[in-house]
N, C-alpha and C positions, 0 to 999 in steps of 0.2 A: 504493499500500500504506500504510495506516494505522499510525502509530508507537504502540507500546504503552508506555505508563509502567510499566514492570516493578515499579518502587519503590513503586507504590500497591497492588500485589498482596500477598496473604499468602504465607507460605512454602508452605502446601499447595498454594495456587493455581499458584505457580511450579513446584512439582514435578510437578503435573499436567500443565502444558505440556510441560515436559522429557520426561515419560513419553510424551505423544502424539508428540513428535519422536523418540523412542527414544534419547534423550540420557542417557549415564550419569552419576550424580553420587553423591557420598558422602552417606550416609543423615545423617551429622551436618554437612552443608554449611551455611555461613553464608548468610543471604539475598543478600548482594552476590555470593558465589561463584555462586549459582545465577542471578542477573541476568547475570553475566559470561558464563555458559555460553549462556543464552538470545540474548545479543546477539552471540555468536560471536566 
């Protein structure tokens, strides 16, 4: 499995990935918060 460098993605891209995984996040979440959610 390839490792994704989430920090290189934009906030909308991170939110799209979370949406695909059906992960809830705050609409005002900071980029690092989104990355933390993706990395589990």
